[in-house]
N, C-alpha and C positions, 0 to 999 in steps of 0.2 A: 631744410633739406630741399623742399620743392622750390623755395625762393632761389636758393643758390643754383639750382639745376636751371631755373628760368634765366637767371643772370648770365649763366655760362653759354645758354642757347643764343641769348641777345648779342652777346660778345661775338659767337661765332659768326652769325648772320652780319653783324657789322663788319667784322674782318673780311667776310666773303665779299661783301659789297665793296669795301675799299679796295680789295685786291682786284677785282674786275675793273674798277676805274682805271687804277694804276696801269693794269696789264694792257687794256685796250689803248690807252693814250700812249704806251710805249711802242705798240708795234709799228704805228705810223712813222716813227722816227728812224725805223730800219730802212725805211725807202729813201730817207735823206742821208744816210750813212756815206760818206765820200772816202776815196782811197786812190792810191797812185795808180797810173794807168799800166804798171808792171808789178809783178809779184816780188815780195821780199822774203828772204831766208836769213837764218842765223848761221855764220860762219864760225870759223876758229876764234877763240877768245871772246866768244858771243858778240861778235861784230855784225853789224845789220848790212846784208849785202843785197844787191839786185839779183833776182833769179833769173830774169830773161834780158835780152837785148831791147833797148827803146830808145830810138832816135840817137842821141850822143851818149847814151848810157849802155854800157857793155855789162853782160852777165858777170857778176863777181866784184863789180865796183862797190866799194863801201860808202854807205850813206852815213854822213858825218853830222847833218843837222837839217831840221825843217824850219823855215821861218826863223833860223838864227837860234833855234833851240837844240841844244846838243842831244843826239839820239844814240843810246847804247844798247837798246834791245827793241824786239818787235812789238813788245807790250807798250813801251813809250812811243814808239812811231803811231801806233794805231790810236793811242790814247791822245796824242796831239791832233792827228787827221780827223778823229771824231769831232773836233770843234770847228771844223771847216765845212764850207759848202760844196756841194757839186757844182762843177764848172769854175770854181774858184781858182787863181792861179797862185801857186806857193812857189817859195824860193827853196830849192833843194841844193845843198851843198854835198858834192861828192868827191871821193879820193879815185882819180883817174888811173890808168895802168901804169903810167910813168911815175905814179907817186905824188902828182900835183893836185891840189883842190880845185874844184870847178863849180861856179854858182850857175843853176839852170832854173829857168822858169817852167814849172809843171802845171798843166790844167789837170785838176782833180776829176774823176768820173765815179759813178755809182759803184759801192763796194760790192753789192749784189748785181750780177749781170742779169739774173733774171729774178722772178718773184716767187721762185720755189721754196727757197729756205724760209721767207717770210711766210708763206702760206702754210708750211708745215709747222712752223713756230706757232702761228695763231691756231691751228687746229690741235696740236698737242698741248699747248697752254690751257687752251679752252676746255679740252678733255680733262685735264688735271681739275680745273676749276669746277666744271660740272660734276665730277665725280665727288668731289669734296663736299658740294652742295647737296648731293643726292644722298651720301652717307649720313649727313646730320639730319636731313629730312626724314630718311628711312629708320634711324636709330636715335631720336632726340634724348632718349634716357640712358644711353649706352655711353660710359665714359671713354671706351675705346674708340667709338665713332667720333666724339669729339675731337680726340688727339688726331685721329686719321684725317679728319676734315681740316684742322689746322695745317697738317704736314701737306696734304696734296695741294691746299690752295696756297700755301707759302711756295712750294715747288712751280705752281703755276705762273707765280710772280717771278720766279728765276727764270723761268723760261720765255716769258712774254717780255720781260725787260732786257733781254739780251742787248749789250751795249750797241747803241746807235748814235745819231746826231744829238749833240747838245750844244746849245748856244752858250754864248759869254754873255757876262753882264747881268741882265734882268731875266735870263732864261731859267726860272727857278723850277719849272716842270722838267727840264732836262737834267738839273743837278738832282731832283727828287728820283727821277727814274733810276739815274746812276746809283743812288744811295739805296733804294729799295733793292737793287740787283745784289748788292753786297750784303745787305742784312738778310735777304732771302735765304743765301747760302749758310749764313750763321743759325739763324732760327730755325730754317728748315732741317738742318743737321741735329739740333737738339730735339725738335718735335719729332723726327724719325726715331732717334734713340729712345725718346719717351715712350713712343708707341711699340717699339720692338721689345723693350723691358717690360711693358705693361699687358701685352695682348698676347695670347688670350688670358693670360693670368701673369701675376708678378713673377719676377725671376728670383727675388730673395725679399724678406720681410721689410728690410730697412732701406730699399732702395729709393724711397722719397727724399732721404738725405742726398743722396747722390744726384737725383734729378734737380732738387734745388740748388747744388752747388754748379750744375751745368747751366741752369738758367741764369744764375748770378754771373757766371763766366761769359755766357753769350752776350748778356746786357752790357757788361764792361767792354767787351770785346767790340761790340756793335758801336759804342760810343766813341771808341778810340779809331776805328776804321772810318766812321762817318765824318769825324773831326778831319781826319788826315785827307780824305777824300775831298771834302768840301773846300778845304783851303787849296788843294792841289788843282781842283777844277777851276777855281776863280782865278788863281794866279799862273797856273801852268808853269809852277816851279819844278823844275826837273828833279830836284832833290827830294821834294815832297812826293813827287810822282813815283820814284824810286821806292820811297817809304811806303807809299800805298801798295805798290807792286809786291813788296816783301809781306805786308798783311793780307793781301789778296791770296798770296800762295798759302799763307796759313789758314785762310778761310777755306781755301779749296782742300787743303791737307785735313783739316777738321772735317770736312764732308766725307772724304777718302775714310777716314777713321770710324766715322759713324756707320758708314755702309758696310765696312769690314767688321765692325763689332757685331752687326746682326747676323753676319755669318757665322760667328761664334755664340751668339745668344741664342738664337733659333734652334740649333741643334742640342744645345743644353736643355732647352724646355721640352724639346721633342723626346728625349731620352727618359723624361721624368715620367712619373705614374699619373698620366693624363688621359682623357677620354679619347676615343678614336675620332669624334668630332673636332676636338681641339688640335689633333695632329693633322687632320685635314686642313684646317685653318692655316696652321703654320706651314704646312706643304706649299698652299697656294701663294702665301707670302715669299717664301723661299725661291720658288720657281719664277716669280715675278721680277725678284731681285736678280736671280741667276741670269735671266733671260734679256733684261733690260739694262740693268745697271752695269753689268760685267763689260759689255763693249763700251759703254760710256767712261767706266773706269780705265779700262786698258788702252782705248784708243783716243781719249780726249783729256780726262783730268791728269793721268800720270805723265803723259808727253808735256802737258803743259806746265806741270809742277818742275819737271827736270829740264825743261827748255828744247824738247826734242820736237821734230817736225809731226804734225798730225798725220796719223796713217789712213784716217777715213773721213770723208766729208761729214760736216756738221749735220746737215740735213738727214743723213742716213742714221746717224746716232740719235738724233731727236725722234726718229720714227721708232726705234727700238724702246724709247721711254714711254711709248703708249702703253705697253704691258703692264706697267707698275700700277697706275690707278685702277686698270681693269682687275688684276690679279688680287690688290689689296681690297677692293670694294667686295670682290666675291668671297674673300676670306672672312669678312665681317658681316656680311648680309646674306649672300646666296650661295654660300659653299655647298650647302646641302643639294642645291639643284644641279651641280655639275660634279662629275666624277673626274678628279684630277688625273687619275691614270689614263682616262680615255682622251680628255681635253688636251693635256699638255704632254704627259710622259711618253705615252704610247705614240703619239703623233711625232714627238722628235726621235725616238729611238728607232721607230719603224722606218722613217725617212732615212736616218743615217744609215741604218743596214741595207735599204734598197738602193741607195747610191753607191754603197761599197759593192754590192752584188751586180749592178748594172756596169759600174767600171770594170769589174772582174770579167763581166760578160763580153763587153766591147773590147777590153784588152786581149782575151782570149781569141775572139775573132780577128783581130788585128794580127796578132802573132801568127796564127794558122793561115791567114791570108797571105802574110809576107813569105811564109815557108812555101805555100802552094805556088806563088809567083816565081820565086827563086827555082823551082825544081820543074814546074810545068809550063812556065812562060804564059803564052796566050791562051793556053788550054786550062788555066787555073780557074776559070769562072764556075764551071759546074763543081769542082773540088771545094771552092769558098761557099758556095750555096749549101751544099751538103754538109759542110762543117758547121755553118750557122745553124742549120737545122738540128743536126746532132747535139751542139752546145745548148740550144734553146730546150730540147727535150731532157738533157741533163740538168739543167738549172730549173726546170718546172717543178720537181719535188723539193727543192731547197726553200720554195716559199712556206710550205707548212713547218719544215725544220726551223726556219727562222721564226715564225710565230712560236713555237714551242720554246725556243731558246730565250725569246724575249719575255715570254709569260713566266717561265721557270726562273729566269735570273733576275730580272727587273721588276716583275710584279708578283712576288712570291705569295702575298697575302691572297690576291685573287685566284691566282693559280692555284694554290693548295686548297682554297675553298672549293673550287670545281673538282680538284683531285680527291678531296676528301668525301665530297658528296658522291662521287662516282663509285669510289672504293665502297662507301657505306652502303649504298643501294645495292651494289653487287653482293656484298656480305649479308644484307638482310635476305636476299633471295637465297642463299646458301642455308639458312638457319632452319633447322628441321622441327625445333620445338620452341615453345615459348621460353623456357629456361635457357637454352642456347641464345635466343635473340635478346633477353635481357642482359646476359653476360657479355654479349658483343657490343651491344648498344652502350654498356657502361664504360667498357675498355676504350671504345673509339671516341666516345664524347670526351672522356677525360684526356685523351691524347691532344685533341683539338683546342679544349677549353680547361686547363687544369684547374680543379677545384677541390676545397677541403671536404665536401661531402657529395655525393651524388647517388640519386635512386630513380629506378624505373618502376613505376606502378601501373598496374592495369585494372580494369573493372572485373569483379568477380561475376561468375556465370549466373548465378541465382539472385543477385540483388543489385543494389546501386552503391555498394561499397567498393573500397578499393583495397588491393592487396600488393604487396611489394614482390616484384618479379626478380630484382636483382638490385643491390645497393653497395656502395662503397663508403664506408665511415658514416653511415646514417642509422646507426643502430637505435637511437632514440625514436626514430620515425617509425620502428615496427610497433612501438607501444601505442602511438597515437593514429596510426593510419587508418584504422578501422572507424574512427570517428568522422573522418572527412568523406562526404558524400560526393558521388559523380556530379550531381547538378550544381555543387558548389563551384566546380570549374567550368561552368558555362557562362562565359562573358557575353555580354550584349552584342560586342562588335568583333567577337572571336580573337580578343586580346590576350598576351600573356599576363599572368599575375606576378606581381614584383614588389618588393620594397622600394619606396621612392627614392631614398638616398643610395641604392645599390645599382641603380641604371642611370645612363646618361640622359642629359636632359631632352634630348630629341626623340627618345624612345616613348611611344605612346602604350599605356599599359593599365591594367586593372589592379587597383589597390584596395580591394574590398576585402581581401583576407590579410590585411596587414597585421592584425593582432594575433591571428594563428600563426603567421610566418615568423613573428617575433619570438613566440613563445617555442616554436619548434626549430628554430635557427635556420629557416628557409630564407633564401633571397630571391629565388626566382623559379617559377612553374611554367612550363610549356605544355598546354594540353595537347594530347594525340587526337586530333580531330578529324573524323571521317566526314562529318557536316556539322552544321550548327547545333543539331540536336542530337548527334551520336557521338559520344567520346569514348575512345577506346581505353584511354589512360592519361599518363603524364610523365614528363620529364621533370624531376625535382632537383634543383641545384642550390648547394650552400655558397658559402663566398669563395670568390676566385683566389687561388694561392698568391696572385700577384697583389691582391689588395685593391685591384682597380674595379671600377663599376663595369656592368655589362653594357657593352656598346650596341649600336643599331646593328653592327655586322655580326655581333655575337647572336643576337635575336633573329636576324635573318638566317644565319645558319643553323641555329636550333629548329626554327620553324620549318626549314626544308627537311632537317631530320626527322622532325616530328611528323611531317606529312607521310613520308616513306614508312615511318615506324608504325604508324596507325594503320596503314594499309597491311603491312606485314603481320601486325597483331591480329587483325581481323581474318587474314588468310590462314593463319595458323590456329585460331579458335575454331573457325569452320572445319579445317582440316582434322583438328583434334575431336571435334563433335562428330565428325563422320566416322572416325576411327573408333570412338566409344560406342556409337551406335552399332557399327560393325561388329565389335567385340561383344556387345550386349546381345546382339542377334545371334552371334556364334555361341555365346554362353547359353542363351536360351535354348538354341537348338541342341546344344550338348547335354544341358539338363533335361530337355525332353527326351533325347535318346536314352539319357541314364535312367530317367524314371520308368521309360518303357523297358529298359533292360531289368530294372529293379522290380517291376510287376511281374515280368516273365520269370525272374529268378526267384522271386517269393512264391509265385504260384507253383513252380517246379519244387521248391523245397517245402512247401507246405503238403504238396500232394504225395511226396514221398512217405513222410510218417503216416500220414492218413491212410494210405494205401496198405501200409504194414499193420495199422491199427485195425483196419476192416478185414484183411485176410486172417489174422490171428483171432479175431473175434468170431469169425465163421469157423475156424477150426475147432473152437473150445465148445461150440454146439454139438460136435460129435460125441455121441455117448460112449463110443468105444475108445476115446483117448484115455492115456494112462494119466494118473497124478503128477508123474514126473514131468511128462509132456505139458500138461496144464500149467503147472508151475513155470516152466520155460517159457510157454507162450505168454503168460500173464507179465513175467519179467520183460519180455520184448514190448508189449503193449504198453507197460508203465515207462519204459526208456523212451519209446517213441513219442509217448505223451509228454514226457519232460522236455524232449527235444522241440516238439511242436509249440510247447508253452514258451521255451526261451526265443524261439523265431518270433512269436506274436508279442512278446515283451519288448523284444529289440525294436520291432517296427513301431510300437506304441511310444517307447522310450525315445526313439528318434523323433517321432512327431512333436513330442512335448519339448524336447530340446531345442528343435528348429523354430518352435514358436515362443521359445523362452518360458515355457510353463512348468518345466521339469523343477520339482521340489525335492529336497534331501533332508531326511530326518537323521541328525548327527547324535550319536551316542557312544559310550565306551564300548569298543568292539575288539574282540580278540581276532587278529589277522591269521593265526594258525588254525583256529576254530573254522573261520571262513574257508581256509584251503581245504580242509577235511571234508567240510560238508559239500563243497562244489565238487570234489573228487568222487564222493559217494553219489551225488546226483548224475555224475556224467559216467559212472564206471559202466553203464551199459555201452555207451559209445566207445569208450577206451577198450573194452573187452571185444566188442565187435570188431574194432580195428586192429586188435592184437597189439596195442601199445604197451611198450615196457615204461613204466612210471617209475620215478626215483623221487623221493622226498628228502630234503636235508633242510629240517624245520628247527629253529632255534627252540632250546629246551624251554618248557614252561609256556607262558602266554606273551604275546606282543599286542599290547592294547593300543589302539589308535581311536581318534574321534571320528567315526565314520557313520555312514548309512549302510546297514547290513544288505539290504536288498541290492543296493547299487554296488557294492563291493563283489556281491555274488555275480552280479552280471558282468562286472568288469573281468573277474577271473575266468567265468565261463566262456566269454568271448574270445579271450586270449588262447585258452585250452581249445576251443572249438576251431579256432584258426590253425594251431598246431597240428590238429588231427586231419584237417582239410588238406593241408600242404605238405604233408609228410607221407608220401606213397612208398619210397624206397626203403628208408630206415625210420622206423616207427619208435621214436624215442621221445620222452617227456621228462624234465626235470624241474622241480619247484624247490627254490631255495628262499629262506628268510633269515634276517640277521639284524642287528641293530648297529648303526654307525653314526656318531655324532648326533645323538638324540633323534635319529631319524631311523624308522622302520623300512627296511630294504627288502624287496620281494623281486626274485629274478625267476623267469619263466623261459626255459630253454627247449630247443627242439633242433633236429637234424633233418629238417625237410628241405624244400627247394629253395628257401632263403629269398631275400629281396634284393634286387639289383640298386646299386648306390645311386644312380639317377631318381629312382623312384622313392627313396627313403624319407625325402622331405614331403611326399605327397601323400602317404600312406594313412594319414588321420584325416585326410578330406572325405566327405560324404560322398558315396558311390565310387570312390577310386578304387581300381584293382589292378594288380600287377599284370603287366603287359606282356610277359614272357610267354612262349608257346605252351609250356607245361600248365601255367597258372590258368590260361585261358580255357583249358578244359574243365577247371573246377568251377561249377556254378556257385553263385553267391550274391548277395544283394550290395555288399560294399559298405555296409552302416557299421560292423562290428568295432573296427578300431577308432571310427568317429565318436562312438559311444564311450569307449574306453578312455578317450583322452578328455571328453568332458567331465567323466567322472573323476579322473585324476585331477584335473584343475579345480573341480569344485571342492576337493578335499585338501587344497593347497599343496599337493604332491608334484612329482616331477617324474617324467617318463623319458627313458632314453632307449635307442634301439640300436643294436649291433647286429648286422646280417652280412652275409656273403652267399652270393648265387650258388646252388647247389651244396652248400655246407651247413644251412640251417639259419636260425635266428634266436636272438636273446633279447627279451624285453626286461629292462631293469626299472623298478618304480620304487620311488621313495615317499613315505608319508611321515608326517610329524607324529612322534610318540605322544600318547596322551599324557597330558602336563603332570598328573599325580603319579604317574607310572615311571617317570623317566630314571628316577634313581633306583628303582627296584628291578630292573632287568639286567640280566647278566648273560650276554651271549654274543 
């Protein structure tokens, strides 16, 4: 393979050297090219006519022959004259105005009146040659570079060997120049087709068969045209000249077909699933053809094929051809250094629109100037000046409008890139939480780059692990993400991480996580970098829906998004941290206030029974007290003692619950028995408050697996609450039943009730109803919290129904004791 490549390169250099020798030796012959001292044109029936008057020749006289060789076309006339010397006198036979033929002796003059065309030919031809040599030198291992080299060098020969003087007889150099000029058109066309079919990739798999056929055709056609041309040059046989002319027209037509084919081939390639780099290369070639070859086709080749007059001077057309080697070389070698949008597209489009605006501006000034002159006469000067100023002011905003129009219509990719970044940056500022930011980023990135899966991950607060902020079709990532550490996303040069076959060749990336990416179906990861040592998270991408690789433009877009997103994530994290700290401070203050209130409430609650015990103990010391009063006072002391014990037990129970030290001893327990015991223990309180108590207990026993003391405490707290919050109607009803293997306990009162908004908070520690009536009632706010813990610990369920001013009902369900399920009927 290396040997073949070396031979190809040697062939290219030999070809380049030979082309240089042929081209340079050809240019000098242009200075020797002879012509008539007047111009010729093609008339009706393709007759050759004098275009201008010259001595005894009038414009319109038909040229019959040159040196007795019949002439029937401009091509034949030039072909014959190229064999003559400047200053040589030839015999010219013309048809006069009266229809008679006349022979005249005409002294030939130089074809080129000045050396401008020759100079331009030399510059353009050498530029093609130098570009071809540079391409092969810059890309010796690139097959496309070799074909481009042959194409450019061959066309340099076509330009430099523009038909000039050729001697007769032994002037083999003159014959060679003419032959190479014809052959360069044929092989240049084939090389050009070969290049457009192969660069930057093949159009179809079996195109080598087509290329071989084209090269065989070119070879056979070249042999035929070379043979006919050589004989016609030696003999100046007009019939052979006509045959050569027909073949030459076919050669030009072949060139036209090859150039037009590229106009079809390149868009077909452009529409394929190719990388952005390859698209940029095709754009450079396409614009090179459009800007240089189009004028050459329209104003030179096409008129020549159809025998029409040339519309533009040849030197001007040659100047346009300069763009081809430049654009083609950039496409193959340096396309990454130049933005085609800026270098070519915008320059052309902006120029066209500016010309239109200036023309419109001048036109309006002219129209208003005419109007002013017709109505104001000599006094129109001031009016015209004011009109010009007003029009200028009106046209001033048009510049930004034009820029916006050009960007949005002609450069949609760049325009939408800028628009997308602007929109996304604004959107990130509007995100108030990390959750909203994740959803916003996922949605916007998917709009810009549709992918099969996408996730936004950020660093957790307390570790170097990552968590998913938002994801789209990346469910499997949720399973593995905890295994990926933040430090794994730290690239030495802050590069994106990617699979090498999922990004374009010009993208620089880190492939150290390739094995992980393959296992997790990840194609690309863009870290959210704050700086090289601080990573806020990452954008994780799956495969693009289009199946294309990620281009350099995709990476640039995602990097820009990642930079803005990293700042937004950090801002929201700091914001959330401040909010959490504020909430914690507020919670601590609230807890401090609640505990202060708790201490005050407990102190007050403890003082009340202690005061009663103290008072009635002193009364019992009186010797004159009756037995009836003594019994009454002892009942009070006993009741206050029980109440005091319940308060202390509540505080101790809550302390154990808060520290997760509360233990329960479960055993077979009769729920009805517990109710009777608690009612007996609290009979003093109920009696003192003059409560009406109703019991509707299931007949027999209802056994549950419970802690007797805990169930006592639960029931006592619920009854105590009913006693506290029932000032107007003092009523208490306790009901038990069995439903669906569950023991059901309902405790109802007709007290102040609980507002609907507070129902969800009543089981929180220290919580108290905020109504005006409830605030008057002292309490620590621990009772219902203890009740909830006891119910939950017994695998029970508690429900509350309450209405302000109408009372409250607590319904509690406990699982029945397993062995008693079938023995209870109620």
